[in-house]
KEGU-953406 format. One record per residue (C-alpha): residue in one letter; residue number from 1; x, y, z. Coordinates in steps of 0.1 Angstrom, whole numbers, m for minus. Each point is the difference from the previous one (the first is absolute). Layout:
  residuo  num   east  north     up
        A  NUM      X      Y      Z
...
//
This chain:
  residuo  num   east  north     up
        X    1   m105    116   m315
        X    2     10    m16     31
        X    3    m24    m10     29
        X    4      5    m13     34
        X    5    m24    m23     24
        X    6     10     m8     33
        X    7    m18    m33      5
        X    8     20    m13     34
        X    9     22     15     29
        X   10    m18     36     m6
        X   11    m25     21     19
        X   12      6     m8     32
        X   13     13    m36     m3
        X   14     36    m12      0
        X   15     m1    m36    m10
        X   16     m9    m12    m32
        X   17     18     23    m27
        X   18    m13     m2    m33
        X   19      7     30    m25
        X   20    m14      0    m33
        X   21     14     25    m29
        X   22    m17     m1    m35
        X   23     18     20    m28
        X   24    m23      6    m33
        X   25     19     12    m28
        X   26     m3     m1    m37
        X   27     15    m35      0
        X   28    m25    m16     24
        X   29     m5     m5     38
        X   30     26    m12     24
        X   31     m5     m9     35
        X   32     25     m3     29
        X   33     m8    m16     33
        X   34     26     13     26
        X   35      0    m27     28
        X   36    m28    m24      8
        X   37     m3     m8     38
        X   38    m20    m15     25
        X   39    m21     21     28
        X   40     20    m23     25
        X   41    m34    m12     20
        X   42    m12     36      3
        X   43    m38      1      8
        X   44    m10     36      6
        X   45      0     13    m35
        X   46    m17     m9    m31
        X   47      2    m35    m15
        X   48     33     m4    m23
        X   49     m4     11    m34
        X   50    m17    m30    m18
        X   51     m7     13    m34
        X   52     31    m22    m14
        X   53    m16     m2    m36
        X   54      2     39     m4
        X   55     35     m1     14
        X   56     11    m27    m22
        X   57    m15     11    m31
        X   58     24     19    m21
        X   59     30      2     25
        X   60     33      2    m15
        X   61     23     m4     27
        X   62      5     m7     36
        X   63     26     21     24
        X   64     10     m7     35
        X   65     16     22     23
        X   66     10    m26     27
        X   67     m8    m35     13
        X   68    m23      7     32
        X   69    m31    m20     m2
        X   70    m19     32      1
        X   71     14      9    m32
        X   72      3    m35    m20
        X   73    m23    m24     19
        X   74    m27     m1    m26
        X   75     22     m2    m31
        X   76    m10    m36     m3
        X   77    m34     12     m3
        X   78      7     24    m26
        X   79     13    m28    m21
        X   80    m27    m23      9
        X   81    m27     22    m15
        X   82     18      0    m33
        X   83     29     27      1
        X   84     28    m16    m20
        X   85     25     32     m4
        X   86     34      5     14
        X   87      7      5     36
        X   88     30     28      8
        X   89     21      4     32
        X   90     32     m1     15
        X   91     15    m32      1
        X   92     m4     m3     38
        X   93    m38      7     m2
        X   94     m1    m27    m27
        X   95     14    m23     23
        X   96    m22      8     30
        X   97    m29     m3    m26
        X   98      9    m36     m8
        X   99      3     m9     36
        X  100    m33     15      8
        X  101    m17    m20    m29
        X  102     14    m33     11
        X  103    m13      8     38
        X  104    m35     10    m17
        X  105      2    m33    m18
        X  106      4    m19     33
        X  107    m28     18     16
        X  108    m23     m6    m28
        X  109      6    m41      5
        X  110     m6      5     37
        X  111    m34     20     m8
        X  112    m13    m27    m21
        X  113     15    m31     13
        X  114    m30    m25     11
        X  115    m28     22    m12
        X  116    m27      0    m25
        X  117    m17     25    m18
        X  118    m39      4     m2
        X  119      0    m26    m28
        X  120     17    m27     23
        X  121     33      3    m21
        X  122     32     m1     17
        X  123     12     36      1
        X  124     33     10    m22
        X  125     21     32      9
        X  126     m6     26    m22
        X  127     40     10     m2
        X  128     23    m28     m9
        X  129     36     m5    m11
        X  130     m7      2    m36
        X  131    m14     34      7
        X  132     31     10     19
        X  133     20     m9    m33
        X  134    m20     20    m22
        X  135      3     31     24
        X  136     36     m6      4
        X  137      5      0    m38
        X  138    m14     34      0
        X  139     23     15     26
        X  140     27     28    m10
        X  141     25      6     26
        X  142     11     38     m1
        X  143     33     14     15
        X  144      0     34     20
        X  145      5     32    m22
        X  146     m9    m19    m31
        X  147    m28     13    m25
        X  148    m19    m26    m19
        X  149    m27      2    m23
        X  150    m27    m21     14
        X  151    m29     11    m24
        X  152      4     16    m37
        X  153     m6     36     15
        X  154     10     m8     40
        X  155     34      1     11
        X  156      8     m6     38
        X  157     32      6     19
        X  158      4    m19     36
        X  159     16     20     26
        X  160     10    m14     33
        X  161    m26      7     26
        X  162     20    m12     31
        X  163    m32    m17     13
        X  164      9    m37     m5
        X  165     22    m20    m20
        X  166     m6     11    m38
        X  167    m27     25     11
        X  168     m5     28    m28
        X  169    m10     35     m5
        X  170    m12     m4    m35
        X  171      0     30    m26
        X  172    m25     m7    m29
        X  173      5     21    m32
        X  174    m34     m4    m22
        X  175      4     12    m36
        X  176    m33     18     m3
        X  177      4      6    m39
        X  178     19     33      0
        X  179      9      4     35
        X  180     13    m23     29
        X  181    m13     m3     33
        X  182     23     m8     32
        X  183    m16    m16     28
        X  184     21    m13     30
        X  185    m13    m22     28
        X  186     15     m1     35
        X  187    m21    m24     13
        X  188     15    m17     23
        X  189     29     24      9
        X  190     26    m12     25
        X  191     17     22     28
        X  192     26     28     m8
        X  193      0     13     38
        X  194     22    m32      9
        X  195     25    m25    m14
        X  196    m24    m29     m5
        X  197     17    m35      3
        X  198     11    m18    m30
        X  199    m20     24    m23
        X  200     14     31    m20
        X  201    m16     34      7
        X  202    m29      6    m24
        X  203      9     20    m32
        X  204     m4     37     m2
        X  205     12      8    m31
        X  206    m23      1    m29
        X  207     m4     12    m36
        X  208    m13     37     m3
        X  209    m37      6    m12
        X  210    m19    m25     22
        X  211    m35      9     m6
        X  212    m19    m22     27
        X  213     10    m21     25
        X  214    m15    m22     27
        X  215     10     m1     37
        X  216    m11    m23     29
        X  217    m14     14     32
        X  218      1    m31     23
        X  219     18     21     26
        X  220    m14     34     m9
        X  221     m2     16     32
        X  222     24    m18     22
        X  223     39      0      5
        X  224     18    m32      4
        X  225     21    m11     32
        X  226     34      5      0
        X  227     20    m34    m10
        X  228     20      2     31
        X  229    m30      1     24
        X  230    m17    m31    m22
        X  231     29    m20      6
        X  232      0      8     37
        X  233    m37    m10      0
        X  234      7    m31    m18
        X  235     29     m8     27
        X  236    m26      6     28
        X  237    m23    m23    m14
        X  238     26    m29     m4
        X  239     11      7     36
        X  240    m33     m1     11
        X  241     m8    m35    m15
        X  242     31    m14     15
        X  243     m3     17     35
        X  244    m39     m9      5
        X  245      3    m32    m18
        X  246    m22     10    m28
        X  247    m14    m12    m35
        X  248      4     27    m28
        X  249    m16     m2    m35
        X  250      8     26    m24
        X  251    m20      9    m31
        X  252     20     17    m25
        X  253      1      2    m41
        X  254     19    m29    m13
        X  255     18     24    m27
        X  256     20     28     13
        X  257    m12      8     36
        X  258      8    m36     16
        X  259     35      3    m18
        X  260      2     36     18
        X  261     m7    m14     31
        X  262     25    m28     m5
        X  263     25     25     m6
        X  264     m7     17     31
        X  265      4    m33     20
        X  266     30     m7    m14
        X  267     14     34     11
        X  268    m10    m10     35
        X  269     15    m33     m2
        X  270     34     16    m13
        X  271     m2     23     32
        X  272     m9    m31     26
        X  273    m34     14      7
        X  274    m21    m31     m9
        X  275      0    m28     26
        X  276     19    m27    m17
        X  277    m26    m26     12
        X  278    m29     21    m17
        X  279    m13    m18    m30
        X  280    m14     19    m28
        X  281    m22    m21    m26
        X  282     m2     16    m33
        X  283    m30    m20    m11
        X  284    m12     11    m32
        X  285     10    m17    m37
        X  286     m7     34    m12
        X  287     25     18     21
        X  288     27    m28     m7
        X  289     m9      3    m38
        X  290      6     39      3
        X  291     34     m6     13
        X  292     10    m20    m31
        X  293    m12     28    m22
        X  294     17     26     18
        X  295     34    m19     m3
        X  296     m7     m5    m36
        X  297     m6     37     m9
        X  298     34     16     15
        X  299     m5     29    m25
        X  300    m29     11     24
        X  301     22      1     31
        X  302     17     28     20
        X  303     37     m3      3
        X  304     m4    m12     37
        X  305    m22    m30    m12
        X  306     25     m8    m25
        X  307     25     m5     28
        X  308    m23    m14     23
        X  309    m12    m28    m25
        X  310     37     m9    m11
        X  311      0    m37     m5
        X  312     30     m3     20
        X  313    m19     12     33
        X  314     m8    m26     22
        X  315    m29     19     13
        X  316    m24     26    m14
        X  317    m34     15      8
        X  318    m17    m30    m12
        X  319     24    m25     16
        X  320     12      3     35
        X  321     m2    m21     33
        X  322    m35     10     13
        X  323    m15     m7    m33
        X  324    m20    m33     m5
        X  325    m20     m2    m32
        X  326    m28    m32      1
        X  327      5    m21    m29
        X  328    m37    m10     m4
        X  329    m35      4     13
        X  330      1    m27     27
        X  331     31     19     12
        X  332    m19     31     m1
        X  333    m30    m14     19
        X  334     22    m16     28
        X  335     12     37      9
        X  336    m37      8     14
        X  337      6    m28     27
        X  338     35     11     11
        X  339      4     20     31
        X  340     18     34      0
        X  341     20     19     m1
        X  342      1      1    m39
        X  343     m9     26    m30
        X  344    m19    m12    m30
        X  345      2     26    m32
        X  346    m24    m11    m26
        X  347    m22     14    m27
        X  348    m23     18     m9
        X  349      8     34     17
        X  350    m40      5      1
        X  351     m8    m34     18
        X  352    m25    m13    m27
        X  353     17    m26    m18
        X  354     31    m23      3
        X  355     16    m18     27
        X  356      1     31     24
        X  357    m42     m5     m3
        X  358      4    m37     14
        X  359     24     14     27
        X  360    m23     27      9
        X  361    m29    m26      6
        X  362     24    m19     25
        X  363     10     30     18
        X  364    m28     27      2
        X  365    m17    m15     29
        X  366     34     m2     23
        X  367      7     30     23
        X  368     36    m12      1
        X  369      6     10    m41
        X  370     10     30    m11
        X  371    m14      8    m35
        X  372     25     24    m20
        X  373    m12     21    m30
        X  374     25     17    m21
        X  375    m20     20    m24
        X  376    m33     13    m16
        X  377    m33    m17      3
        X  378    m25      4    m27
        X  379    m32      8     18
        X  380    m24    m31      4
        X  381     29    m26      0
        X  382      9    m21     31
        X  383     32     19      5
        X  384    m21     33      1
        X  385    m22    m17     26
        X  386     28     m7     20
        X  387     14     32     m1
        X  388    m32     16     12
        X  389      7    m20     32
        X  390    m21    m26     22
        X  391    m27     29     14
        X  392    m13      5    m34
        X  393      4    m35    m13
        X  394     m2    m24     32
        X  395     m5    m31    m26
        X  396     16     m2    m36
        X  397    m14    m24    m29
        X  398     24    m20    m17
        X  399    m10    m23    m27
        X  400    m35     m1     13
        X  401      9     m6     37
        X  402     m2     24     27
        X  403     31      6     22
        X  404      3     18     34
        X  405     25     27     m5
        X  406     24     m4     30
        X  407     34      2    m11
        X  408     21     33      6
        X  409      8     19    m31
        X  410     28     23     m6
        X  411      2     24    m32
        X  412     37      7    m13
        X  413     m7     32    m21
        X  414     33      7    m18
        X  415      0    m30    m26
        X  416    m19     16    m25
        X  417     16     m3    m36
        X  418    m22     31    m10
        X  419     10     35      1
        X  420    m19     16     24
        X  421    m24     34     m7
        X  422     29     26     m2
        X  423     23    m25    m19
        X  424    m24     m3    m27
        X  425    m10     36     m3
        X  426     37      8     m3
        X  427      6    m27    m28
        X  428    m29     17    m21
        X  429      6     38      5
        X  430     41     m2      2
        X  431      8    m30    m24
        X  432    m28     m9    m23
        X  433    m14     36     m6
        X  434    m29     m8    m21
        X  435    m13     30    m24
        X  436    m37    m10      3
        X  437    m16    m23     27
        X  438     11    m23     27
        X  439    m25    m28      8
        X  440     m3    m11     34
        X  441     m8    m40      6
        X  442      8    m28     22
        X  443    m10     14     32
        X  444    m29      5     25
        X  445    m21     28     m2
        X  446     14     23     26
        X  447     35     m9    m11
        X  448     m9      9    m37
        X  449    m15     32     10
        X  450     32     10     22
        X  451     20     m8    m31
        X  452    m19     20    m24
        X  453     m2     29     22
        X  454     39     m1      5
        X  455      7     m1    m35
        X  456    m25     28     m7
        X  457     19     21     25
        X  458     31     m5    m21
        X  459    m14     14    m33
        X  460     m9    m36    m10
        X  461    m34     m7    m19
        X  462    m11    m31     19
        X  463    m31    m21     m5
        X  464    m11    m31     21
        X  465     m9    m29    m25
        X  466    m37    m11     m1
        X  467     m7    m36     m6
        X  468    m10     m7    m35
        X  469     m4     38    m11
        X  470     17      6    m33
        X  471     29     26      0
        X  472     10     16    m33
        X  473     38      6      1
//
């Protein structure tokens, strides 16, 4: 018997993906955890799933779809609570996970530095380099279109999802004694409506006889802006920064979206459409680390990107005249004291962590600053409050301090790395074609309900996953 429970990133929420599959056969019980993400600062919903003892007990294997924080951000907690099994995912995702874990180690030291506990003892970090070594030993990088036995009765094949570098649609084949149950996860799914920079299109060719699939609904009732229009909107913001002598701060996801934006900036640069005096500061160690990972995994790049990143080229989307990479935190802090015009690109995309939050503190009360948002904002996070506007949020609390919201906000809507609502529905109904049920996850309620209705209209049996409910597959 195969059972499924959605523990996070389900039932009206987007971030914090955690999916638990339990296979019960004559030979025993095997548990598979698909993704183990953070809620990304979300405050609107229930507290994060905290039953770690139950989650860890008996778990056989961990498998990751890709390296975004809302899908890998709590991997270190899983191991810290006692999980000691293998971790599978594309090689690029394993590299992103390693990078993220190093960042979390540094943050742990920052959190406890100079602090004592209730007993008066100096606090120690809960996650250290030794813990990272243990997790690293458990990592198993897998290539695209490769089938691997990840547990005695569970096989997995990792297909390109076209979302970020190393992102996967994972096909799980569960050997339920005398029959095979096939489950395909398409969360997060990249875009097929445009030729997204750097990445290949999402895979659309799958084995027949898939029983169940999981589809995201992040943009369930929305259609994305045309990419050419988005590039025009980006240029307009740059022109305003220069002509009005403004300062710009752009929050963007470190892996994927930031590199898409850099690609567009490079195209504008090649056309002579960026003022040569405009400095664009890429101020995020995570973005820089992501660039290294992208260049190390050329098997994930589309033909155009392979040409752009030819070592013989003196310039590429990550290296051209307008770009400046601050070398340390001191240089990062100095940016906030400079006069415009300039643009800072920094992570995180939801403005709740990383260097972009520090820049926000320095700029949010400045009417001369333009805050530029580039992607989905989880309800309750700082980015969502910025998106709601000054009338609803005249003040915003950041790290316990209240700031007056005076800066201007601009929203660039075409930079989503997710398929929109129609793209997800088409992907399921025309290419996956599950024979039993499509489960809708990774979306707010309205978007989830829209996706379910559209799938049903196309003859699919679709159901919205409810948190912690047990589904027998």
